[in-house]
N, C-alpha and C positions, 0 to 999 in steps of 0.2 A: 181756599178759592176751590170752587168746583168749575167746571167745564162741560157745556151741552156736546156729547157725542151726535155726529151726523149719523144716520141710519141709511148703512150703505146694503141693506138687503134688497133685492132683485136687480142688482148692477149685472151679476155673475149671468142672470137669465138674457139680459140686452145683449150682452157680449156674446152668448154662444146663440142668439138668434140672429144678429149682423153677421159672425162668422158662417154660419149654417147657410146664409141667403147668398154671402159669397162664393163657399164653395161649390152649391148648387149651380149658381150663374156661372162658374167657371168648368164645372162638368157639362153644363149645359152647350156652353162654346167650344168643348173637346168634342163631344159628341157632332156637332154638328160642323167642325172643323174637319173631322173624320169622313164625314157624307161629301162633303165639299172637295176633299182629295180624292175620294172614290171616283166622282163626275171627272175631275181632273184627268185622273187616269183612262177612264173611257172615253174621253174626248181625243185622249192624244193617239188610243190607239186606232178610234175612227179617222182621225187626221190622216193618220201612218198609212191605215190601208187603202184608203181611198186617194191620195197621192200616188202610194206603189202601183195600184190599180191604173190610174189615168197614164200614169208615165209610160205603160206599153204601148199605148199609141203614138206617142210621140217620136221623133219631131216631124212624123208624115200627116198627122189628120189632128191638130191641136181639137178641134169641135168634137170628135171622137174622144178624145181624152176625158175632156170637161164633163161630157155625158157618162163615162165610165166611173170617173172619180165620183161622181154624186150618185150612182147607183149603188156603188160599195160603200159609199156613207149612210143612205139609206137601209142599207143593209147591215151596219154595224152603229146603230144607234140614233143616225140622223144627227141634226143641231148641224148641219153644213148649209149655206146657202149659195146660190149661185153663185153671185158675186164675191164669193170668198174660195172661188176656186180660179188661179190666175196662172196663167201661163206665160213666159216670159223666155229671154234668151239669157243664158249666161257666155256658154263658149262657143256655140253653134247655135242658129235660129231654132226658137220653138223647143229648147231642150231641157227646160225644168218648167215643173208645176208645184204651184203652192196652194195647200188646202188649210184652211183654217175652222176649225170647228169651235162654236162658242153656243153658250146658254147663261141663264141667272136663276140660279137655285136658293128659293126663302131657305131662312134660317127656322127648324123646328123650335128652338130653345135658346138659341143666342139673343133674340130680342128682350129678353130678361137683361142683358148689357146695354141695349140701344142698338144693336147691328142685325138689321133684318135680313140682311141674304147676302150672296156674294155673285159677282160677275165673273165667269169661268171660262178661260180660254186655251186654246192648244194650236199649235200651228205644226206642219210637216213639209219640208221642202225637199224633194225628189231631182235630180238631173239624170240624163240619161245621153250614152254616148258611146264611141267606139272604146274597148278599155285597153289603157296602156299594159294593164297585167290581167292574164286571165290563168283562170283555175280549171282543174279539171279539165286539162289539153291532152288529145291523144297524141302519141310520138310519130306520126306518120304527116308529111310533108304535103302541099301541095302549090305548084307555079303559080306565080301571079298571072304568067302568059297563057296560062290555060285557057283554051279558046271559049267557053263558058265563062270567065272569069274577065279575060283582056283588059285588067286594072293594073298594071305596074306603074302609072302615072297619077293614080287616084281621078281618074277624068272619065271612068265609066261605073256601069253598076253591072255586078255580075249577072248572067242569065240563071234565075233561080227556078225548079223545078222540071227541069229539062235534065232527061236520062242522059248519063255519060259514063265513061269507062275511064278510070283512072290506071295508068299501067306502071307496075314497080320494077321495071325491066331496061335496064335500071335507072332511078331516078335523077339525071342531069349528070353522071359521070361516071366511068367505070370502076366498080367496087362498092357504090353509093347507092341503097335501095331505096332512098327515103324515109328510112326510120331513125329519128333523133335518140341522142342521148342526153334526155332533159333534166336531167341530175347534172347538169355539167358541171357544179361546183363539187363534183364527187371524183373520186380518181377512178381509173378503171372502166370496164365497158360493162353496161347492164346484161345482164341474164337474160333467156327467152321467159321466165316466169315473169322477172320484175317488168320487161317490156310486154308482156301479156295484161299483167294488173293494171296498166297505165292505159292501155288499149279498153279494158273492161270497166275500169272506176276512172279514168282519168286521172292525171297527174295530181296528187293533192298538195299544191303547194301552188301559189301566184308564179306566174313567170312571164319576165319582161321581154321586150322586144331585143332585137342585137342579134349575134352569130352563136350557132348552137352546133355542136360537133354531131357528125355521123354516127351512127351506130355502125361499124364495118361489119358485123355478123351480118349473114344471110340468114335472119330470124323465122321467114314467113313459112319456111320448112317445118317448123317446129310445131307441135302438136299444142302447146299452150298455146301459141300465137292464134293457129287456127280455132280453137275451143272457143277463146276470147271474141274472135270476129264474127263466130256463129251467134254469139249470144247478142251480140250487139245488131244482128239484123235488125232491120225494123227502127232503128233508134237513130237520134243525130249524134255524130262525131264532131268534136271541135278540133278542128285542124290549123296547125300554123301554117302560114302563107309565107312563102319564101321571094325574095327577087334574084339572089344571084348565090351560085355556089362556087365555092373557092377549094380546089384540090379537086383531091378524088379516093376512092376507098378509104382507109382508115385516118387519112388527113384531110376529107372532103368536110366544109365548113358551110353550113346554111344560114344565108342571111334572114333571119325572121323579121317580116314588115307587118303584120297584122293577123286576122283568125278569120276563120270562116268555117260554116257550120255544112258537113255532110251527111244527109239521111242514106245509111247505108242499106242495101237492098237484097245483097248477094255479092260473093267472092270467088275470086278463083285461083289454087296455087299449083304452079308448075314449077316442081325442084326448088328453087331458092325466090323465085319471082312469084309476085302476085298481082292479080288485077281484081280493083276494087268498083262494083256498079251500084249508082244512085245517083244522087241528085244534090244540087248544091240548096242549100236552103235559110231563108231569114233565122237568125236565132237569138235568146236572150242568153249571154254567160254571163256566169258569175264572175264578176272583175274588178279593177279598180279603175276608175277614170283619171285622165292625165288630170295634172294638178291638185289633186289630192292623195291620201296616203304615201306622202312623201314623193309624188310625181311630180315636175315642175310641168306650167303651163308647156303646150306646146309639145309636150313629149311623147302624147300618144300617136295612133297609127293616123296614116294622113287618110286612108279611106276607112269604112266599118266592115267591107265584103259583107255585110248583110248581119255583121254581130254588134250587138247591143249590148249594154251593161245597164244598169239600174242603181242608182246609188241616193240612199237617203241622206242628204248633205245638213239639213237641220230638222 
């Protein structure tokens, strides 16, 4: 018996053509997906920049916040509509801004697989408020009962841009010169070089509210301290605001209830004592808001004292 054999010539060519078509389609989709991913990253950067910029005007001026957010969005690629900038209230009135950026990108090659394009969006949400924890704090304290602050009960606003002199001779109790041991978890007393570094650069950790020990050493006579103060003239120092001082000298403990910005214009040292001249000012500090970063809602200061932090929360 004889059997007819089917002619299989050409089948390999068909399979190869199909495989090549599939691979080309997949490669095209990968190229388009990469382009869409880059667009997504650019939109996220636009939304972040716009929200962070607009937040600087909150909570006082929501309209200015929206305008500034739109301006920054346009400077960073656009794709943000006015209706996609929303001011809302999270903890305090008008303390949150949300910005959404979106666009539709057509696919250059993905149409081979029946995918015409992609709708791409990104969102950023930023909250502002008084920080429960602050970074880059200087080690000198300010009394909340200062005549230009007059706000120990969170019922008034400090008088900003008004020249004043703060006298550290002594600050509240005999032997307490208003300088803190910010490294309160460390043993011993900080040296003048360490205190000078805290003045020059700020304390490089987040500090919470609560009790801080006085630095009992009369450090203002140190050349390190004076050089640091000289370098900070014309800049804003972030000072802890205290409400109560317990004890004196080496045992003095300050109850820190918030933070305030002080623009230093000059200083004078006489022996172990010092007078700082300048004015209180509003200030945006690097900080952690209450209810985030481990803080509990309501754990922040009762007043901003003009100091706010801006935090990207989404």
